[in-house]
N, C-alpha and C positions, 0 to 999 in steps of 0.2 A: 434519379427521379426529381431533379431540381426543376422548379417552375421557370427558371431562366432559359431563354432560347439559346440553342447551341450555335446557330449560325443566323445570318441575316435572312437566308432562305426559309429557315424554320420560322422566323418571326413573320415573314411575308405569308407563309402558309397559314399561320394563325389568323392573320388579318383576313385572308380569303375565306376561311371557314367561318369566322365571326360575321362576315358580310353575306354569307350564303352563296358565295361564288364557287365554293368547293365543299363537298360534304364534310360535316364535322364527324369526329369519331363516335360521338355519343350524343343523343338528345333524350333527356328525361322529361316526360310530359306529365301534366296534371299533378304537380308536386307543390307542397307548401314549404318554402325555404325559410329557415331561421336566419335572419339577418343579424349577425352578432355585432355589427358596427353601429346600428341605430336601435337595436333591441326591438325589432318589429318582425312581423311575419309577412312574407310575400306569398300571397295565396293563389293557388291554382295557376301556376306559370310553367313555362318550359325552360330548362337549363341545358345549354349545350357545352360540350367539352371536346378538346382535341389537343394533340401533342402534349398530353399530360396536364393541361391546365383548363380551367373554366374559360369559356369563350364569351358567354353572356346569357342574358335572359331574353332570348329571341322568341319570335313566334314559332308555334309548333310546326309550321310548314317549311321551316328551313331544312335543307337536305342533310341527312346524317346516315352513316353506315349502320348504326344501330339505334333503333328507337325503343324506348322503354316507357311503359305507362305505369307511373307510380301510384295511381288509383287513390290520390288524396293523401298519401303518406307524407311524412315530414322529412326534409333533407337537413341533416346537421353536418357542419364541417367535421373533418376527421378529428377525433378526440385525442387529448394529450394528457399523459401522466407527467407532471412537472418535476417529480422527484421520486425515484425508487432505487432500491438495491436489487438488481436482477438476481443476485446470488441467493437472496432470501426465498425466491420461488423454487430453488434447487433445480432449475431447468437451464438448458443451453439456450442461447438467444433464439435459435430456430424453434425450439419447442415452446418457449415463451410466446413467440409470435403466433404459433399455431393456436394457442389458447386465447390470446387477447384480441387479435385482429378481428375475429368474428363478432366481437362486442363493440366494434366501431373505433378501436384505438388505432390511430395513424402514426403517433409519435410518442416517444418516451425519452426522458433524460435520466440516464442511469449513472449513479455515483458508485463506481466499482471499488470502494475502499475495502470491501470484504476480501475479494480475491487479491487486491493489491497488498493487503496486510499479510497475506500468505506468500504470494509469489512476486510481488513488486512489479516491475515493468513487464515481465513475461505474462502476468495475469492481464494487464491492460491490453497488451497486443493480442492476446487470445480473444478477448471480447470484441475488439475492433475488427479482427479478421473474421471471426465466426458470425458477426452480425451484418456482414456485407450481403447485398443482393437479397434482402428479405422484404416482404410486403409491409414493412414497418420501419419508420425512420427512427433508428436508435442512435441517440447522441450520448456522449460521455461528458460528465463533469469530473475532471481529474481529481483524484482524492487528495485532500489537503492535509490529512492526518494519518500518515503511515510512518511510525505507529500512531495510534490514536492520541496517546499522551506519553510523556517520558517515563511513566510508571508501569508500562506494560512490556510484554515480550512478544513481539510479532516476528513474522518470518522475513520481513524486509524493512528497509528504511528508504523513504523517497524524499530527497531534498528538492529545493527549487531547481537546481541544476539538472536533476534527474528528470523532472517533469518538462523542462524547457523544450526538448525535441518534439514532444507530442502536443504541446500547447497550440501549435499552428495547424494541427490536423483538421480537415474540413468537418469532421464529425465530433470534434471537441468543442463544447460551447461554454464551458465554465470551469472555475475552480470549485471543487466539491465542498460540501458543507464544512464550515470551519468550526469543528467541535471543540478544539482546544482554545476556547474563549479565555480561560485564565492566562494561557500563554500569550494570546493576542493582547489582552489588557495589560500584561506585564511588559509588553514590548519585546518579546522574544525575537531576536533577529532571524532565526530559522523560519518562524511563522510569518513574519513580515516580508521576508524575501519572496515567499510564494504569492502573497497578495500583490506585491510590486510586479512580479512576473505576469500574473493574470491581467492586471490593469494595463500593463504595457502591451499585452497581446490583444487588448480590446475584448476580453472575455469577462463574463459575469462572475460574481463571487456569491456563492450560496452560503447561507448561515445555518447555525445550530446553536441556539442560545436559550435553553429553557429557563424561565424565571428571571431572565435579565431585564431590568427595568431602569427607567430614569437615567441618571448620569452614566452608569455603566453601559447601558444600551446606547447612549449617545456616543461614547468612545468606541464601542464595537462597530456600529454601522457607519461611523465617521471615517473608517478605514476603506470604505467602499463595499463592505458586505451588504448585499441588497435584498436578501430574502430570508425567510425563516419558516420552517415547517414544524417547529417544536412548541408552538403555542398550545397551552392547556386551558387558557381562560380568555374571555372576551377582552379583559383589560390588556392582556399581552397583545392581542390583535390591534386594539386601538392605538397603543403606544408605538407599535411598529409602523403602522400605516401613517401615523402623524410624522414619522421621521423619514418618510419617503421610501420605506421598504415595501416589498411585496410579501404578502402572507400566503403560504401554501396551506390550505385547509386539508388536514390529513385525515384519511379514513382508510385504513388497511386492515390486515389481519392482526397486527400486534397492537396498534394504537388507533382508537376510534374517537377522534376529537370533533368530528363534524357537528353533532347536535349542539355542543357547547359553543363552538366558535361561530356558528352561523348567526348567533344572537347579536354579533357585532358587525355583520355584513348587511349592507343596504345599497340602495340604488346609487348613492353618491360615492361609494368606495369599492364597489364590487369589481371595477375595472383594474384594481390593484391586487386582486385575489385570484388564486388558482386552486386547483384540486391536485392532490397527490395521494399515493397509497403508502409510500415509504417502504413497507414490507408487505408482501402478499404470499399466502400459501397457494400451492397449485390446486388444492381442494376448493378454496374460496373462489379462485378464478373460474373453475369449472362449474361450481354450483351457484355462485352469486353473480359472476361477471366481473367487469373491471371498471372502467370509467362510466359505463352505462349504469352500473349499480350505484355509483356515487351520485349520479344525476337523479336516480329514483329516490334515494335517501334525502338529498337536498330539497327536492320539490315537496316531498312528504313532510319535511320540517318547515315548509312555508316559504321557501325561496322561490322567487319568480322564475319560471322555466327558462325565459330568455336570458336572464342574468346567469342562471346556472350553466347554460350551454356556453356562454361566453367565457365563464371561468374554467370550463372543461375543454375549451378549444383555443380560442384566440389569445387569451391573456398570457398563457405560458409561452406561446410562440413569440409574442411581443417582448416578453421579458428576456428571453434568450436570443433575441435578434434573428429568429427564423423567419426571414422575410417571405411574404407571399404564402404563408401557411396559417391555418386556423380559421379561415373565413371563406365564404362563397362569393367570389367576385371575379370579374374578367382578369386573366393573367395570373390568378392565384392557383396554387396546386390543386388539382381536381381530386382531393381526398375527401370522401364524404360517406355517410351512411344514411340509410332510409329506416325510419322508425314508425311504428303505428301511431303513436301519440306522444305528447309531451308530459306524461305522468309516468307511464310504465316503461317508456323508452325501450321497447322490445326491438332489437336490431334485426332487420330482415335481410338487408343486403349491404355490402361494404365494397367501396371502390377506392383504389389507390392509383393516383395519377391517371384517372379516367378508366382504369381497367378493373373489372370486377375481380375481387380476391376472396370474397366470402359470401355465403348465402345460407340463411336459416341456421346460423350457429356453427357452420362448418367452413373451414378453409377450402377454396376450390382452385388453388394453384399449388404447384410443386415447390417444396422448399429445398434449397441446396444442402447437400450432405457435407457436414463439416465435423468429422470425427476428431476428438481431442488429441492434440499432439503430446508426445511423451513429456514435454517440459511442464505440463500442468498436472501430471500424475505423480504418485509416490511422494506425498507431502506429510506423512505422519512419521515423525522421528521423536521417539520418547526414550528417555533414559530408563534403565532398569528401575522398576517401581515395586515397593513392598507395602504391606499393610501398615507398617510403622509410619510411613509418610502421611497416612491418613488420620493418625491419632490427633485428637484435639483437646489438649489440657485446658481446663477452666477452673483453676484452683479455688476461686472465690465462690463458684456456684452461680454467679451472675454474668450473663453473656450479652454481648452486642449481637443482635440478630437482624438479618435482612428480612423485612416484611413485604411480601408480594402484594401488589395492588392490581386486582383483575382489570383488564382492558386498559392498562396503562403501563408505561415503561418505568415509571417512578416507583422506587421502593421506599419504605419507611425505615428509619433507624430505630430499632426497638432495643430496650434493655429488659431481659427476662430472666427469672430464676430457672436454672436447669439442673436436672438430676444427673449425677455423675457415677461412673464406674471406675474406681481406682484413680480418681482425679480427672478423668476425661469425660467429655460429653458423650452420652450414650443415647442414640436415637430411640432405642427400644424402650427406654424409660421416660421418654418425653413425647407423649401424644401430641400430634399437630406440628411437630418439628422434624425436619429432615437435615441430614448432614449434606453439605455441598463441597465439592473440591474443583479446583481449576488446575490442570496439568499442562505445563508447557510442552508443545508438540512440534516445534519447528526445528530446534537445534539441539535437542536432547540435553538440555541444561540440568534437568532433574528438579526444577523449581515446581513446587506444589503449594497452592494456597488452599486452606481449609476453613470453612465457616458453617453457619447455621442458618437455615431457611424456614421462615414462617409463612403460612398461607399456601404452600404447595400441596399440602394434604388437607383432608377434612380435619376439623378441630380435635376430634377424639381418636384419630387414627395414628397407627405407627406404620412405617414404611417397611414392607417385606420384600426387598429387592433393590434394584437400581435402574436408573435411566441415564444414558450418557450420549453426548453429541459432540462432534467436532465443529459444529456451528456455534460459535461463542463470540458475539460481537464485542469489539471489532477486530481484536487480534486473532481470534479463532484458534485459541488453544482448546483443549478438551475440557468440557465442563460435565460433571457427573453429580447426580443427587441420589441418595440412597439411605437405607436404614441399617446397613452393616458394611464394614470395611471389605469383607471378602467379596460380596457382590459388586461393590463399587470398583474394586481392583479388576475383577473379571470383565466388567463392562468396558473399562479403559483398554484392556488387552484385546477385547473383541473389536474395538474400533481400529486398533493398530493393525490387526489381521486383515480387515476389509478395506484398508486404505482411507478410512474416514467415513463418516455417516452418522447414523442414529441407531441405537440399540437399547433394548430393555432386557434385563435378566432377573431371575429369581432363583435363589438357592443354587447358584452356579450354572443354571441352564438358561441359554438364550431363548427368550420367548418370541422376539420379533426383531428384525433389523432392516435398515434401508441403507445400502452402500451409496456413498457419494464420492467417487474416486477422483473427480476433477477438483483439485485443491482442497479436498475434504468438505466441499460445499455444494457441488453440482453433480447431478446424475446425467449420463449421456442417453438415458432411456427416454421413451416417449412420455410426454407430459401426463397423459391419462394413467399410464402405468405407475409413474412416480406418485401421483395423487392417490392411487388405489393402495400402493404399498405403505404410504405414510398413514392413510386412513386405517388400514389394517393394524399398523403398529400402535396408533393411538387407541384404537378399540381394545387391543390386547392389554395395553398398559392400564387403561381404565378398568378393565375387567379384573385384573390381578392386583391392582394397587388402589388404595383408598385416596385417590387424587382429588384435588379441588375441582368440582365440576364446572366452575366459572372461568377456567383458563385452559389454554392449549399448553399441555405440560412440556412439550419440546420447545415451542417458541418462547414461552415464559422463561425456561431455563437458559435459552441462548442469550438472553439479555442480562442475565445476572452477573456477567463479567464485563459490563460496559461502564467504565468509570468516569463517564461524562454526563450521566443522567442521575440526578439525586435519588435517594440520599446516601445509601450504603450499597457498595458493590464488592465483588471479590475478584481478584486477579491471581495469577500464578505466584505473585509476590506477597499476597495476603489481603486482608480486609481493608477496603479503601473508603474513607469518608469523603464523599464528593463535595459536600458543602465546604469542608475545611481543606480539601484537596491534599489529603495526607493519609498515610497508612495508620491504622489504629489496631490495637490488640483485640481479639475476640473477648478476652476476659475484661469485663466492664470495670473492674477495680484496678486494673493496671493503667498507668499513665500513658 
């Protein structure tokens, strides 16, 4: 579906259609076009398309095989998510497309470091193959951090030499987010080799540098890293834009930074800003939408609608070098959607390469069947585990505790007094605190990290049960939170039996489960069914456990093992101080 002509005859046909000498494939009449180039509206015009591209803004009398009266609706270019992790939706590429294309999404850039940390190159090839021939332009940013850091246990290791054969793929557009910024700043040759590879291949370098400012930011972006989606404050936005970087304003299911960051976006710098979701749950995609929802929120926050559409369409395509996409102009890909207005952004119809692919919230084209191959299944490999591995001695009675922050990936490093049972932390004697463990699941090494979590429960509650998931960014070992070792152990064993996924247990009984057999991250089932099963699991968990109502207990748990986002995280090797980039004991009195 490239906008480039395939032959000189194809180009000649485009010319004839544009001049009215041959019927165009499509003519949309009485439409208001959002011009993202000059940030204006072209009111009540006709737009023609043919051979997959826009032909022009001709008179309505030009011949066309299909004529369509837009009845004053607004035509937006196909929308783009500039950075996401497809695996976080728990859907196959086809089922993801089924959910987002009806919301006007035409393109996404997926960083598959989740599945790559489990399966390496096999995971990347699975996503490239299973995303072919979709009504969605899915590009990959090859993961830069597999493993995420040297302090984790992932299922694969990808060096620059491993990535090199895929860097030239037509749907690979970047090196994925450079999370290992300490390694970059320290001049780690393995990190720098990947940057050199991407730059030599003419591909963009995506960033990930929460809190990095001033001289350290200079050194970071001076290597060629050109974007960042991890900004939490307007000051971070300002400093990145001043250094020539693009800022991806993030608003997804896990982190919702849009209201804060838009305070730094204005008419003079919006062309260097894009929108992204980073992580989205299938329920949010079904209930709220995708990039159309971000447009609604941005305009409600006071952003000019024409600036917002440019950030949601053109800017990401410009950044990634996707020529001829993201705008409505002759010769550009005829990807567009029709919406009622520029506040509610209700998407009525969606076209890809001039062909209608969705109407009134539903896909109207068939998707290719792509059942997962055996090399992306059977990925849960755990060494024999006993309750003894989950014991957590805290002799001093003062513990380092991970403090959850609702609507943010950042945790606080707390030091709290804890009640003990025979020298060990006992969740039942510590209202508001849960035990958390990370269990290595790739190579059956037997590594288990154990810690304490604050903010997962209501302040006065104790945890009567356990919740476990094989989604644990970014190495995707098993992470489990609970109130007793028996249920925590049973939850881990349940995940082993189902080949990965999510489950919650109470007193040895499984209350609800969602199998994710593809790499322990993805379900091959229809998107609506996955969303319904996860919703049922969450409802069951909230009904049986006194969980913090301000967070998604599964998604929040999945980020507790991510040792590149401050302040304190847990890996299978133990508690990790992200600020100091070193392991620390749970007992606060130990050095």
